[in-house]
KETI-41313 format. One record per residue (C-alpha): x, y, z. Coordinates in Angstrom, 1 decimal. Layout:
N
<pt <X Y Z>>
...
//
This chain:
309
<pt <8.9 -25.0 -39.1>>
<pt <9.2 -27.4 -36.2>>
<pt <10.9 -25.1 -34.0>>
<pt <8.3 -22.7 -34.4>>
<pt <5.0 -24.7 -33.8>>
<pt <6.5 -26.2 -30.8>>
<pt <6.4 -22.6 -29.3>>
<pt <2.9 -21.6 -30.8>>
<pt <2.2 -24.9 -29.0>>
<pt <3.6 -24.0 -25.4>>
<pt <2.2 -20.6 -26.3>>
<pt <-1.2 -21.8 -26.4>>
<pt <-0.9 -23.9 -23.7>>
<pt <0.7 -21.2 -21.1>>
<pt <-2.1 -18.9 -22.1>>
<pt <-4.6 -21.6 -20.7>>
<pt <-2.9 -22.4 -17.8>>
<pt <-3.0 -18.5 -16.9>>
<pt <-6.5 -18.0 -17.9>>
<pt <-7.2 -20.9 -15.6>>
<pt <-5.4 -19.4 -12.9>>
<pt <-6.8 -16.2 -13.2>>
<pt <-10.2 -17.6 -13.0>>
<pt <-10.0 -19.7 -10.1>>
<pt <-12.3 -18.1 -6.8>>
<pt <-10.2 -17.0 -4.8>>
<pt <-11.6 -18.1 -1.0>>
<pt <-15.5 -19.7 -0.2>>
<pt <-18.2 -17.4 0.9>>
<pt <-19.0 -16.5 4.3>>
<pt <-21.5 -15.4 6.2>>
<pt <-20.3 -12.4 7.1>>
<pt <-18.9 -11.6 3.1>>
<pt <-23.4 -12.0 2.7>>
<pt <-23.9 -9.6 4.9>>
<pt <-21.9 -6.9 3.8>>
<pt <-23.5 -3.6 2.5>>
<pt <-21.8 -1.0 0.4>>
<pt <-20.4 2.0 1.7>>
<pt <-22.7 4.2 0.6>>
<pt <-26.2 4.8 -0.6>>
<pt <-26.5 3.7 -4.7>>
<pt <-27.0 7.1 -6.9>>
<pt <-27.8 7.1 -10.7>>
<pt <-24.0 8.2 -11.1>>
<pt <-22.7 5.0 -9.1>>
<pt <-25.6 2.9 -12.0>>
<pt <-23.9 4.6 -14.6>>
<pt <-20.4 4.4 -13.9>>
<pt <-21.4 0.6 -13.3>>
<pt <-22.9 0.2 -16.5>>
<pt <-19.8 1.1 -18.6>>
<pt <-17.8 -1.3 -16.2>>
<pt <-20.1 -3.8 -17.0>>
<pt <-19.9 -3.1 -20.5>>
<pt <-15.9 -3.5 -20.5>>
<pt <-15.6 -6.5 -18.0>>
<pt <-19.1 -8.7 -17.7>>
<pt <-20.8 -8.3 -20.7>>
<pt <-18.7 -10.6 -22.7>>
<pt <-19.9 -13.2 -20.7>>
<pt <-23.2 -12.1 -18.8>>
<pt <-24.6 -10.2 -21.9>>
<pt <-26.8 -7.6 -21.9>>
<pt <-29.3 -7.7 -18.4>>
<pt <-32.7 -8.9 -19.0>>
<pt <-32.3 -9.7 -22.4>>
<pt <-30.6 -13.7 -21.8>>
<pt <-28.1 -13.6 -24.3>>
<pt <-25.3 -14.3 -22.0>>
<pt <-22.9 -16.7 -23.6>>
<pt <-23.2 -20.0 -24.4>>
<pt <-20.3 -21.9 -21.7>>
<pt <-20.0 -24.8 -19.3>>
<pt <-21.6 -23.3 -16.7>>
<pt <-23.5 -21.1 -17.7>>
<pt <-23.2 -17.4 -16.9>>
<pt <-26.7 -16.6 -16.6>>
<pt <-28.7 -13.0 -16.8>>
<pt <-27.9 -10.5 -13.8>>
<pt <-31.2 -9.8 -14.3>>
<pt <-32.8 -12.8 -13.9>>
<pt <-34.7 -13.3 -10.1>>
<pt <-31.5 -15.9 -9.3>>
<pt <-28.8 -13.5 -9.1>>
<pt <-31.4 -10.4 -7.8>>
<pt <-31.9 -12.7 -4.9>>
<pt <-28.8 -12.6 -3.7>>
<pt <-27.4 -10.1 -1.1>>
<pt <-25.4 -6.8 -2.6>>
<pt <-22.5 -8.1 -0.1>>
<pt <-22.6 -11.8 -2.3>>
<pt <-22.6 -10.2 -5.5>>
<pt <-19.9 -7.3 -4.7>>
<pt <-18.2 -10.9 -3.5>>
<pt <-18.4 -13.0 -6.7>>
<pt <-17.2 -9.5 -8.2>>
<pt <-14.5 -9.2 -6.2>>
<pt <-12.9 -12.9 -5.8>>
<pt <-14.4 -14.5 -8.7>>
<pt <-16.9 -17.6 -8.6>>
<pt <-16.1 -21.7 -9.6>>
<pt <-13.2 -22.0 -12.2>>
<pt <-15.1 -19.5 -15.0>>
<pt <-15.5 -16.5 -13.7>>
<pt <-12.9 -14.4 -13.3>>
<pt <-11.4 -12.4 -10.0>>
<pt <-11.5 -8.4 -10.2>>
<pt <-10.1 -7.4 -7.0>>
<pt <-6.7 -6.5 -9.0>>
<pt <-8.5 -5.2 -12.0>>
<pt <-11.4 -2.9 -10.7>>
<pt <-11.3 -0.5 -7.4>>
<pt <-13.3 -1.4 -4.5>>
<pt <-15.8 1.6 -5.6>>
<pt <-15.9 0.0 -9.1>>
<pt <-16.9 -3.1 -8.0>>
<pt <-19.7 -1.5 -6.1>>
<pt <-21.0 0.8 -9.2>>
<pt <-21.4 -2.6 -10.5>>
<pt <-23.5 -3.9 -8.3>>
<pt <-25.5 -0.3 -8.2>>
<pt <-25.9 -1.0 -11.7>>
<pt <-27.4 -4.8 -12.1>>
<pt <-29.5 -3.6 -8.6>>
<pt <-31.2 -0.7 -11.1>>
<pt <-32.6 -4.0 -13.2>>
<pt <-34.9 -5.2 -10.0>>
<pt <-37.7 -2.8 -9.7>>
<pt <-38.1 -4.1 -5.9>>
<pt <-34.8 -3.8 -4.7>>
<pt <-34.6 -1.5 -1.3>>
<pt <-31.0 -1.0 -0.6>>
<pt <-30.3 -1.6 3.3>>
<pt <-29.1 0.7 5.5>>
<pt <-25.3 -0.1 6.3>>
<pt <-23.2 2.2 9.0>>
<pt <-19.7 0.8 8.7>>
<pt <-17.2 1.7 11.6>>
<pt <-15.0 2.4 8.8>>
<pt <-16.8 5.5 9.0>>
<pt <-15.4 6.2 12.1>>
<pt <-12.2 8.6 13.4>>
<pt <-9.1 6.4 13.0>>
<pt <-7.1 7.5 16.4>>
<pt <-4.8 6.2 18.9>>
<pt <-7.5 4.6 20.4>>
<pt <-8.2 1.8 18.1>>
<pt <-5.8 -1.2 18.1>>
<pt <-5.5 -3.8 14.6>>
<pt <-4.2 -7.8 15.4>>
<pt <-3.3 -10.1 13.6>>
<pt <-3.6 -13.9 14.3>>
<pt <-1.8 -16.7 12.2>>
<pt <-3.0 -20.4 12.4>>
<pt <-0.5 -21.5 9.8>>
<pt <-1.7 -25.5 9.7>>
<pt <-5.3 -23.8 8.5>>
<pt <-4.2 -21.3 6.2>>
<pt <-5.8 -18.9 7.9>>
<pt <-5.5 -15.1 9.1>>
<pt <-7.6 -13.6 11.6>>
<pt <-8.0 -10.2 12.1>>
<pt <-9.0 -8.5 15.7>>
<pt <-10.2 -4.6 15.7>>
<pt <-10.6 -3.2 19.0>>
<pt <-11.5 0.2 20.5>>
<pt <-10.4 1.2 23.6>>
<pt <-11.8 4.8 24.3>>
<pt <-13.7 3.9 26.9>>
<pt <-10.5 2.9 28.2>>
<pt <-11.7 -0.6 27.8>>
<pt <-10.7 -3.0 24.7>>
<pt <-14.4 -3.3 23.0>>
<pt <-14.5 -5.2 19.8>>
<pt <-15.3 -2.6 16.6>>
<pt <-18.1 -4.0 14.0>>
<pt <-18.8 -3.6 10.8>>
<pt <-15.4 -2.4 9.6>>
<pt <-13.6 -3.1 6.4>>
<pt <-10.2 -4.9 7.1>>
<pt <-7.8 -5.5 4.0>>
<pt <-5.3 -8.0 3.5>>
<pt <-2.3 -7.9 1.7>>
<pt <1.2 -9.4 1.4>>
<pt <4.1 -7.6 0.4>>
<pt <5.9 -8.4 -2.7>>
<pt <9.2 -7.0 -4.4>>
<pt <7.5 -4.4 -6.3>>
<pt <4.4 -2.9 -3.6>>
<pt <1.6 -5.4 -2.4>>
<pt <-0.4 -8.4 -3.0>>
<pt <-4.0 -8.2 -2.2>>
<pt <-5.6 -11.1 -0.7>>
<pt <-9.1 -10.0 0.4>>
<pt <-11.4 -7.8 2.1>>
<pt <-14.3 -8.6 4.5>>
<pt <-15.8 -6.7 7.2>>
<pt <-15.7 -7.6 11.1>>
<pt <-18.3 -9.3 12.9>>
<pt <-19.8 -8.7 16.4>>
<pt <-16.6 -9.2 18.0>>
<pt <-14.7 -7.1 16.0>>
<pt <-13.2 -10.3 14.2>>
<pt <-12.6 -11.1 10.5>>
<pt <-11.0 -14.1 9.3>>
<pt <-9.6 -14.7 5.4>>
<pt <-8.6 -18.0 3.7>>
<pt <-5.0 -17.7 2.7>>
<pt <-4.1 -19.4 -0.7>>
<pt <-1.9 -22.4 -0.3>>
<pt <0.3 -21.3 -3.5>>
<pt <2.0 -18.2 -2.8>>
<pt <5.6 -18.3 -3.2>>
<pt <7.4 -17.5 0.4>>
<pt <10.8 -17.0 1.2>>
<pt <13.4 -19.9 1.9>>
<pt <11.5 -20.6 5.0>>
<pt <8.0 -19.8 3.5>>
<pt <7.8 -16.7 5.2>>
<pt <5.7 -13.5 4.1>>
<pt <4.9 -10.2 5.5>>
<pt <1.2 -9.6 6.3>>
<pt <-0.1 -6.7 6.1>>
<pt <-4.0 -5.4 7.7>>
<pt <-5.4 -2.1 7.2>>
<pt <-8.5 -0.4 8.0>>
<pt <-9.6 3.3 7.6>>
<pt <-8.9 5.1 4.2>>
<pt <-5.9 6.8 2.8>>
<pt <-5.6 9.5 4.5>>
<pt <-6.8 8.3 8.0>>
<pt <-5.4 4.7 8.4>>
<pt <-4.4 1.9 10.8>>
<pt <-2.0 -0.9 9.8>>
<pt <-1.0 -4.0 11.3>>
<pt <2.1 -6.2 9.7>>
<pt <3.0 -10.1 10.8>>
<pt <5.3 -12.5 9.5>>
<pt <4.2 -16.0 9.0>>
<pt <5.2 -19.2 7.8>>
<pt <2.2 -19.3 5.3>>
<pt <4.0 -19.5 1.9>>
<pt <6.0 -21.8 0.0>>
<pt <9.6 -22.3 0.6>>
<pt <11.6 -20.9 -2.6>>
<pt <15.0 -20.0 -3.1>>
<pt <15.0 -16.7 -4.3>>
<pt <17.9 -15.6 -6.9>>
<pt <18.9 -12.4 -6.7>>
<pt <19.7 -10.4 -9.8>>
<pt <23.2 -9.6 -9.0>>
<pt <23.9 -13.7 -8.1>>
<pt <23.2 -14.3 -11.6>>
<pt <24.2 -12.9 -14.6>>
<pt <22.3 -10.1 -15.3>>
<pt <22.6 -6.9 -17.4>>
<pt <25.9 -4.9 -17.7>>
<pt <27.0 -5.4 -13.8>>
<pt <30.2 -6.6 -14.4>>
<pt <31.7 -8.6 -17.1>>
<pt <31.8 -12.5 -15.3>>
<pt <27.8 -11.6 -15.0>>
<pt <26.8 -10.6 -18.2>>
<pt <24.9 -12.9 -20.5>>
<pt <26.8 -14.6 -22.6>>
<pt <24.9 -13.9 -25.7>>
<pt <25.5 -10.1 -24.7>>
<pt <29.2 -10.8 -24.3>>
<pt <29.7 -12.9 -27.8>>
<pt <27.3 -10.0 -29.5>>
<pt <29.2 -7.2 -28.2>>
<pt <32.9 -9.1 -29.7>>
<pt <31.5 -10.1 -33.0>>
<pt <30.2 -6.3 -32.8>>
<pt <33.9 -5.1 -32.0>>
<pt <35.4 -7.6 -34.7>>
<pt <33.4 -6.4 -37.6>>
<pt <34.1 -2.6 -37.0>>
<pt <37.5 -3.2 -36.1>>
<pt <37.7 -5.1 -40.1>>
<pt <35.7 -2.5 -41.8>>
<pt <37.7 0.1 -40.1>>
<pt <40.7 -2.0 -41.4>>
<pt <39.8 -2.3 -44.6>>
<pt <38.9 1.0 -45.1>>
<pt <42.5 2.0 -44.0>>
<pt <43.9 -0.4 -46.6>>
<pt <41.9 0.9 -49.2>>
<pt <43.3 4.7 -48.2>>
<pt <46.6 3.8 -47.9>>
<pt <46.2 2.3 -51.9>>
<pt <44.8 5.4 -52.9>>
<pt <47.6 7.2 -51.2>>
<pt <49.9 4.8 -53.2>>
<pt <48.2 5.3 -56.8>>
<pt <49.0 9.3 -56.5>>
<pt <52.1 9.1 -55.8>>
<pt <52.5 6.4 -58.9>>
<pt <50.2 9.1 -61.1>>
<pt <52.9 12.0 -59.6>>
<pt <56.0 10.3 -60.8>>
<pt <54.1 9.6 -64.3>>
<pt <54.2 5.8 -64.1>>
<pt <50.9 3.3 -64.3>>
<pt <49.0 3.1 -61.3>>
<pt <49.0 -0.1 -59.5>>
<pt <46.1 -2.7 -59.5>>
<pt <43.5 -2.9 -56.9>>
//
């Protein structure tokens, strides 16, 4: 009973810690984030899709927009239809959905796709009769060709990554303004998104890198930046010492499942041997009983009393 209570307490504390980790805002809002616009005009379909996504991911805290029935939390989540929320730019709303806010609002960049996050923005804007969507032309819509060049620069002490996108169609490298740059880190099973942002008039966008990401034994991580879409994309990669120095043990360096006997977990070895002993004992018992039955059969054939089992 005591062990159960301890296990239960450890589980609760672990979930509590994970909750705060997931809810922590990943980086501060920048001017580029604030000025960012949606990749296209909001439509009725966007709002309907956003309504479903909002109900499934946001309603539990923010309540029904316009009804003020948000959760009683500290800080108060607030009503997205209120003037305080509607005074935010599209880029600001999208930023907080993507990166979280404070210690309470969770990060949705790994849960909802980019277009889904914009659908939620479209749904929230449907409660503002005075809202007029700004016209935004993104350089991402321009064909990604060999004339474009994406470069990464890293400031390890400041934990900052700078991406530069230029176009040399005219023979001179000119900055590309308004392009969406996505930054991620290569991990064992895919990539971990760090963030996405628009380039400014100098073709530059800046990413604040998280300080708690494990790297290799030297703290190195492989950064991957890309612009465009899955059909037409430009990518830049760079190794940088932005992670926490971590000694990673390969599975084959430890006791792992069914590699070789000396690396098998000890409990598996003991369980396997005990099972073999049990099966062997049962088989031996059956054979002994069969032997006795055979002896009894011979005695009966000779007319003698059978031996007791």
